[in-house]
KEPAKOL-648388 format. One line per field, with one value per residue (C-alpha): residue number from 1; residue in one letter; chain; x, y, z. Coordinates in steps of 0.2 Angstrom, whole numbers. Layout:
BEGIN
k (NUM,...)
r (a,...)
c (A,...)
xx (X,...)
yy (Y,...)
zz (Z,...)
//
This chain:
BEGIN
k (1,2,3,4,5,6,7,8,9,10,11,12,13,14,15,16,17,18,19,20,21,22,23,24,25,26,27,28,29,30,31,32,33,34,35,36,37,38,39,40,41,42,43,44,45,46,47,48,49,50,51,52,53,54,55,56,57,58,59,60,61,62,63,64,65,66,67,68,69,70,71,72,73,74,75,76,77,78,79,80,81,82,83,84,85,86,87,88,89,90,91,92,93,94,95,96,97,98,99,100,101,102,103,104,105,106,107,108,109,110,111,112,113,114,115,116,117,118,119,120,121,122,123,124,125,126,127,128,129,130,131,132,133,134,135,136,137,138,139,140,141,142,143,144,145,146,147,148,149,150,151,152,153,154,155,156,157,158,159,160,161,162,163,164,165,166,167,168,169,170,171,172,173,174,175,176,177,178,179,180,181,182,183,184,185,186,187,188,189,190,191,192,193,194,195,196,197,198,199,200,201,202,203,204,205,206,207,208,209,210,211,212,213,214,215,216,217,218,219,220,221,222,223,224,225,226,227,228,229,230,231,232,233,234,235,236,237,238,239,240,241,242,243,244,245,246,247,248,249,250,251,252,253,254,255,256,257,258,259,260,261,262,263,264,265,266,267,268,269,270,271,272,273,274,275,276,277,278,279,280,281,282,283,284,285,286,287,288,289,290,291,292,293,294,295,296,297,298,299,300,301,302,303,304,305,306,307,308,309,310,311,312,313,314,315,316,317,318,319,320,321,322,323,324,325,326,327,328,329,330,331,332,333,334,335,336,337,338,339,340,341,342,343,344,345,346,347,348,349,350,351,352,353,354,355,356,357,358,359,360,361,362,363,364,365,366,367,368,369,370,371,372,373,374,375,376,377,378,379,380,381,382,383,384,385,386,387,388,389,390,391,392,393,394,395,396,397,398,399,400,401,402,403,404,405,406,407,408,409,410,411,412,413,414,415,416,417,418,419,420,421,422,423,424,425,426,427,428,429,430,431,432,433,434,435,436,437,438,439,440,441,442,443,444,445,446,447,448,449,450,451,452,453,454,455,456,457,458,459,460,461,462,463,464,465,466,467,468,469,470,471,472,473,474,475,476,477,478,479,480,481,482,483,484,485,486,487,488,489,490,491,492,493,494,495,496,497,498)
r (m,k,y,i,s,t,r,g,n,s,n,p,i,n,s,t,q,a,i,l,t,g,l,a,p,d,g,g,l,f,l,p,e,s,i,p,v,l,t,p,e,e,l,t,g,l,l,e,n,g,y,q,l,t,a,e,t,i,l,g,f,y,l,t,d,y,s,p,g,e,l,e,k,m,l,a,q,a,y,g,e,k,f,d,t,p,e,v,t,p,l,t,l,v,r,d,n,l,a,f,l,e,l,w,h,g,p,t,c,a,f,k,d,l,a,l,q,l,l,s,y,l,l,t,s,a,a,r,k,n,g,l,e,k,e,v,v,l,l,v,a,t,s,g,d,t,g,k,a,a,l,e,g,f,k,n,v,p,g,t,k,v,i,v,f,y,p,e,d,g,v,s,e,i,q,k,k,q,m,v,t,q,e,g,e,n,t,f,v,i,g,v,r,g,n,f,d,q,a,q,t,g,v,k,t,i,f,a,n,r,h,l,q,n,e,m,e,q,a,g,k,s,f,s,s,a,n,s,i,n,w,g,r,l,i,p,q,v,v,y,y,f,r,a,w,s,g,l,i,k,q,g,k,l,k,p,q,e,s,f,n,i,v,v,p,t,g,n,f,g,n,i,l,a,a,y,y,s,k,k,m,g,l,p,v,n,k,l,i,c,a,s,n,s,n,n,v,l,t,e,f,i,r,t,g,v,y,d,r,k,r,s,f,y,q,t,i,s,p,s,m,d,i,l,v,s,s,n,l,e,r,l,l,y,d,l,t,g,h,n,p,r,a,v,s,d,y,m,e,k,l,r,v,e,g,i,y,k,l,t,n,e,q,l,i,v,l,n,e,g,f,w,a,d,f,v,t,e,k,e,t,t,g,a,i,k,e,v,f,e,e,f,n,y,l,i,d,p,h,t,a,v,g,y,k,v,y,k,d,y,l,k,e,t,g,d,r,r,p,t,v,i,a,s,t,a,s,p,f,k,f,n,t,g,v,a,r,a,v,l,g,e,q,s,t,l,d,q,d,e,f,s,l,l,k,r,l,s,a,f,t,g,v,k,i,p,q,g,l,m,g,l,e,d,k,p,v,l,h,q,r,v,v,n,p,e,e,m,e,g,t,v,r,e,i,l,g,i)
c (A,A,A,A,A,A,A,A,A,A,A,A,A,A,A,A,A,A,A,A,A,A,A,A,A,A,A,A,A,A,A,A,A,A,A,A,A,A,A,A,A,A,A,A,A,A,A,A,A,A,A,A,A,A,A,A,A,A,A,A,A,A,A,A,A,A,A,A,A,A,A,A,A,A,A,A,A,A,A,A,A,A,A,A,A,A,A,A,A,A,A,A,A,A,A,A,A,A,A,A,A,A,A,A,A,A,A,A,A,A,A,A,A,A,A,A,A,A,A,A,A,A,A,A,A,A,A,A,A,A,A,A,A,A,A,A,A,A,A,A,A,A,A,A,A,A,A,A,A,A,A,A,A,A,A,A,A,A,A,A,A,A,A,A,A,A,A,A,A,A,A,A,A,A,A,A,A,A,A,A,A,A,A,A,A,A,A,A,A,A,A,A,A,A,A,A,A,A,A,A,A,A,A,A,A,A,A,A,A,A,A,A,A,A,A,A,A,A,A,A,A,A,A,A,A,A,A,A,A,A,A,A,A,A,A,A,A,A,A,A,A,A,A,A,A,A,A,A,A,A,A,A,A,A,A,A,A,A,A,A,A,A,A,A,A,A,A,A,A,A,A,A,A,A,A,A,A,A,A,A,A,A,A,A,A,A,A,A,A,A,A,A,A,A,A,A,A,A,A,A,A,A,A,A,A,A,A,A,A,A,A,A,A,A,A,A,A,A,A,A,A,A,A,A,A,A,A,A,A,A,A,A,A,A,A,A,A,A,A,A,A,A,A,A,A,A,A,A,A,A,A,A,A,A,A,A,A,A,A,A,A,A,A,A,A,A,A,A,A,A,A,A,A,A,A,A,A,A,A,A,A,A,A,A,A,A,A,A,A,A,A,A,A,A,A,A,A,A,A,A,A,A,A,A,A,A,A,A,A,A,A,A,A,A,A,A,A,A,A,A,A,A,A,A,A,A,A,A,A,A,A,A,A,A,A,A,A,A,A,A,A,A,A,A,A,A,A,A,A,A,A,A,A,A,A,A,A,A,A,A,A,A,A,A,A,A,A,A,A,A,A,A,A,A,A,A,A,A,A,A,A,A,A,A,A,A,A,A,A,A,A,A,A,A,A,A,A,A)
xx (0,7,2,-1,-4,-21,-13,-4,14,22,29,20,28,25,16,31,37,20,19,37,33,16,12,16,30,17,7,-7,-12,-7,-19,-19,-20,-35,-47,-49,-66,-70,-81,-97,-88,-72,-84,-93,-76,-73,-88,-79,-63,-58,-51,-33,-37,-49,-36,-23,-35,-40,-22,-15,-23,-15,1,9,27,24,23,8,19,25,8,2,16,13,-6,-3,7,-4,-21,-16,-15,-16,-35,-46,-57,-52,-66,-56,-70,-86,-103,-117,-135,-147,-162,-165,-160,-147,-130,-114,-97,-86,-69,-62,-56,-37,-24,-29,-49,-52,-53,-36,-29,-35,-23,-9,-5,-1,7,23,26,22,33,49,47,46,61,71,64,70,87,82,95,88,79,60,51,32,25,7,-7,-21,-38,-36,-35,-22,-9,-10,-12,3,13,8,11,28,34,52,52,70,74,59,54,36,31,13,5,-12,-24,-20,-38,-46,-46,-54,-45,-42,-36,-23,-18,-16,-4,7,10,16,32,46,63,57,41,37,21,17,2,-3,-12,-25,-37,-34,-35,-20,-10,-14,-10,7,11,7,18,32,30,30,46,59,73,69,68,85,92,84,92,109,105,100,82,66,48,33,15,5,-11,-24,-16,-4,-11,-4,-15,-31,-31,-31,-48,-56,-55,-67,-82,-80,-81,-97,-105,-99,-106,-124,-125,-119,-132,-145,-149,-143,-141,-124,-132,-143,-137,-135,-130,-115,-115,-99,-96,-81,-71,-56,-66,-54,-65,-80,-67,-62,-80,-82,-67,-75,-91,-80,-72,-89,-96,-115,-117,-132,-128,-114,-121,-109,-112,-105,-106,-108,-93,-104,-93,-95,-114,-115,-103,-112,-129,-124,-107,-100,-85,-83,-70,-73,-86,-86,-76,-84,-77,-89,-91,-86,-69,-61,-73,-70,-62,-65,-52,-55,-39,-45,-59,-46,-46,-64,-62,-51,-65,-78,-68,-66,-48,-43,-28,-29,-47,-42,-27,-38,-51,-36,-29,-46,-48,-30,-32,-51,-56,-70,-74,-89,-93,-101,-119,-114,-101,-114,-126,-113,-109,-127,-129,-117,-118,-131,-126,-133,-126,-130,-131,-123,-140,-145,-128,-132,-150,-144,-132,-146,-159,-147,-143,-161,-168,-155,-145,-130,-117,-110,-97,-102,-95,-105,-120,-118,-119,-135,-144,-139,-146,-162,-164,-160,-173,-186,-182,-180,-189,-175,-176,-163,-149,-138,-121,-115,-96,-93,-77,-72,-75,-88,-75,-63,-76,-84,-89,-101,-107,-109,-119,-131,-133,-131,-138,-128,-131,-124,-108,-103,-86,-80,-66,-66,-56,-69,-83,-74,-78,-95,-100,-94,-102,-119,-119,-111,-99,-81,-68,-56,-39,-30,-38,-36,-24,-21,-24,-9,4,17,16,31,27,23,28,15,19,10,6,20,33,29,44,56,50,53,70,75,69,78,94,94)
yy (0,17,34,50,68,76,91,80,87,74,57,41,33,18,16,17,33,41,37,44,59,63,78,78,89,100,103,90,74,57,44,27,27,15,9,-10,-16,-32,-45,-51,-67,-57,-46,-61,-68,-54,-59,-71,-61,-52,-34,-38,-50,-39,-25,-36,-39,-21,-14,-27,-20,-3,-6,-18,-14,-23,-41,-50,-56,-38,-32,-46,-42,-23,-25,-37,-24,-9,-17,-29,-25,-6,-7,-11,-23,-38,-31,-15,-6,-13,-10,-5,-7,5,0,-11,1,12,7,17,11,15,21,26,11,15,22,41,37,44,37,43,29,16,25,32,16,8,23,22,4,9,24,16,1,12,22,5,-1,15,15,32,35,52,57,58,73,71,88,89,102,95,101,90,71,69,77,66,49,54,58,41,32,38,41,35,27,28,39,50,66,72,91,95,112,114,129,135,140,128,111,103,104,85,86,99,90,74,83,94,80,69,59,54,61,64,73,92,100,119,129,142,158,156,142,126,133,144,130,119,133,135,117,117,132,124,108,119,129,122,132,124,107,109,114,99,88,94,91,73,76,75,80,68,70,62,71,63,71,56,42,30,39,38,20,12,21,12,-5,0,3,-15,-20,-10,-19,-36,-31,-27,-43,-53,-45,-49,-32,-32,-45,-45,-38,-25,-6,4,22,29,45,54,69,77,94,89,77,62,51,52,51,34,29,35,24,9,12,13,-4,-12,-10,-8,10,20,38,45,57,72,80,97,108,128,128,122,125,106,107,122,113,97,106,120,115,131,130,147,148,167,165,167,154,146,138,124,109,98,106,93,99,117,118,129,122,103,97,80,87,88,70,70,84,73,61,74,82,66,64,81,87,104,107,102,114,128,125,125,140,149,144,150,167,171,159,152,140,133,116,114,108,91,89,94,81,68,74,73,56,49,62,71,84,95,104,106,121,120,119,104,95,96,91,75,70,71,62,47,44,45,35,22,23,26,40,49,63,80,75,60,69,80,65,58,75,76,58,62,77,65,53,67,74,57,44,32,20,8,2,16,17,32,34,37,47,49,44,54,57,66,80,78,96,97,79,83,98,89,74,82,100,115,123,108,109,127,131,113,108,94,82,84,82,66,57,64,59,42,40,46,36,20,21,18,31,24,19,31,46,39,50,62,77,72,71,84,97,94,106,124,133,145,154,165,158,167,159,142,140,148,136,121,127,129,112,104,114,121)
zz (0,-5,2,-7,-2,-2,-11,-24,-24,-14,-20,-15,0,10,26,38,29,31,49,52,42,49,38,19,13,3,18,14,23,18,14,5,-14,-12,1,3,2,12,5,14,19,26,36,44,47,59,70,81,83,99,98,94,80,72,73,65,51,47,50,39,23,27,35,23,28,45,45,52,66,70,71,82,95,94,96,111,120,115,120,134,152,149,146,161,151,139,127,126,118,126,119,131,125,134,123,109,95,105,112,118,111,127,120,137,145,142,154,150,150,133,115,110,119,106,93,104,114,97,88,99,93,75,75,83,72,57,62,62,46,37,46,54,68,72,87,83,90,92,90,97,99,110,115,130,126,113,123,138,128,117,133,141,125,121,139,141,123,117,103,105,113,115,115,119,117,125,127,145,149,137,145,160,176,176,158,163,179,168,157,169,181,167,171,159,154,136,139,138,141,138,140,126,130,117,111,102,85,89,96,81,69,78,77,58,55,64,53,38,42,30,38,55,46,39,57,64,51,55,74,70,74,64,68,67,73,86,80,69,54,56,47,60,73,62,55,72,76,61,71,84,72,66,84,87,72,79,95,89,80,94,106,93,88,70,56,47,31,40,41,56,61,70,80,83,94,85,83,73,62,65,75,62,47,54,54,36,31,40,29,13,18,17,35,32,39,35,41,49,62,66,83,87,103,101,90,76,60,55,57,45,33,31,30,18,11,18,29,38,53,55,69,88,98,113,128,133,145,131,128,117,103,105,88,73,60,58,50,45,35,21,19,16,3,-7,-9,-12,-26,-35,-29,-36,-26,-35,-29,-12,-12,-18,-4,9,2,3,21,25,16,17,31,21,7,-2,-9,-27,-26,-33,-19,-6,-13,-11,7,13,6,19,33,44,57,71,86,105,117,134,142,131,135,153,150,140,154,167,155,151,170,175,161,158,175,164,166,151,149,141,123,123,129,113,103,112,110,92,89,97,85,71,76,77,61,51,61,57,71,65,77,82,90,100,101,120,119,137,155,163,177,166,165,181,184,170,174,192,190,178,190,207,203,200,218,226,216,218,225,223,213,201,212,227,214,207,224,226,209,212,229,222,206,212,197,201,197,184,189,178,188,206,216,203,214,224,210,209,195,184,169,172,156,147,131,119,101,93,106,102,89,100,114,103,99,117,122,107,109,91)
//
């Protein structure tokens, strides 16, 4: 399998090179030259597989530079004892046609673990296969979850450094504490005075700096990415949608040939793009339902074909979705334009210069055939958390609540009652201020920090606090640096000594 750039000005490369590089030299995103389509027999053959064997099958189509034996070993290391359930991503049915796909049973309690626990093995193996003796520097912008998952996945991995930038006031207290207490000789965590889009733009600018790349080369270092712009970060996420389908069938809620819907709360479009690729591979998905919070740039895009980042930015109780520039959308644009890299480049240039672009009518029709979208207010998010707990005795985090409310809106508008899976992207305890206010009542949670609420929420609901969050409040802060967006490159240079 060869990988090409969405913008068409980079030579095709193999999977290990794509993983090592992260971002294509022309500024585009790597994607495979073709998407493999499973036969009905191959699909049903996955039903009896566990998580690791399903992952080995799916990844084997794409990561052809790794032998089956290598993949098997890496998957066993990534998805073994670090997850608190052997199912890895259990499917919880709350009624006949609705289930939550729990993606938060890894060490950092968020869905990013499913990719980043594996990426460290893929990346270090890729370096060996390409004879790369340079130090690999993972440069990460995070809206909260990717940063901690990357830090944990690459902690003390030889030959690597991890530099994470996060919006100083744009993550939950627990997300921040997870990052700033991170141990590891090769980990660096920096707050940015600004929002996630500013942090993400700063990282992309550093990647695109050819002069800096030359200096890195001379210093024996090279950049790579742990964000979902890296294909090695994105492709592992495809696996759990196959597991969701398998779970519905095993629970007797779906027949192999019947279609189902997938709801994904998303900001950077990576998690729902993984679901899109699972559909392209033959999974019988009817609609991909894109759920947004008040930062509803994706809702407008899917409904109207207009992508306009020139809008107010809101800090919400679902902060991992507080994003106005959805990087992974570029890969979908490549398909919508009929694999036309010039058209993709034009759209991206318009977004960079003018802050807006618009699909053609034909492209919008194709988009709406596969996607449906809506957004949720803060009040509706809180109401959804409360409703799910009271109706199903099931606790969800604010991001998952956004998905649930959008699903209800979809049901009301379309009447489509086929089985539906909602991607539950984080443990409710990771964002427990918003969850506690919904479940316990706002007045009873005033003037209490997240760690006090952690214990109260657990005691009230009877749900155990995840191991990854136990004792977090007592850990010493190891990373205290905060910078302005324009200081990000200088900070990287200082850390790397160049």
